[in-house]
Steps between C-alpha positions, in 0.01 A plus 500: 500500500463861591280639774373831627488588868227738607271586789208267577186678377131480599429357155736203562268288716410242234859478376625449857246223562611333177863530612424362846325201341832400336679478835530182709327535838836445669626827350215692665538368856712792624242760400257441784207515256425299189563730204272287278185658650331815373446641850873471575583697183237760591652542848847526342375775267346683796832483692684633192249785478544582868880502466576193715634297208720597204436237240672430170435254221722366224302467182574321175265562206228621735529194727616537861794264543628619839404730783676663789370700792638710782261479795525767767312599814610857572268516804635188669797442731695371202424793272869513407484145357361391165413147392589391147276252321607355167334253264618384155308278258648149488571528127696825546725411792870544448443784248596783740146620571528446875827691516362787294193529723706470817738778387201725424346425841830580673495844333139556617595395854787750494263776375264426792788534743464145634785368715447126459340253261382144560391220271331170586507173307507128556853359557478279190471803268873495441503719190306774681726475803806530275351807326437677830833396656672629186358843586626500860196340671597273787308223678343633821242243606340167426137453604431128516164365375379858461268460199280220366399434144150392409627143523557555875876460475693748718802688363775704659555865410843656468536873567787688335579865565741779412561864579404760241809702407462871575710612206 
């Protein structure tokens, strides 16, 4: 299946909510907020508009099948660091979407002049970890029992990071 990667647009709210509804809750735990809520998408759009987030989607026949974001805080102490967030629909995993989005986000990070990138996920997301490690991300921290799902079960979060090449 082919896909198109493009910027997340203000008109994508409903499509993003539909995409988020296809994702298991476990996949969303690293985000900090539940992407399946309208207000979360609205806040995301506002952050995109204000320049704090660069957000991409992979689309197939008008349907969002993956999304990636580069989150920055240029006013904070870690203004030189960007956080990568990546989500792929369960039925499209293993098709290269995550790698395509990650490569595009690496280019955006370079264009912003960032020095370091981080990514957070649960330690059991082995395919995601392999994708990031394949692009020079290394394990930096494990936060035990850091997030809880709606079922009350606590999960660890793994933080991976890498330098952004200057050339």
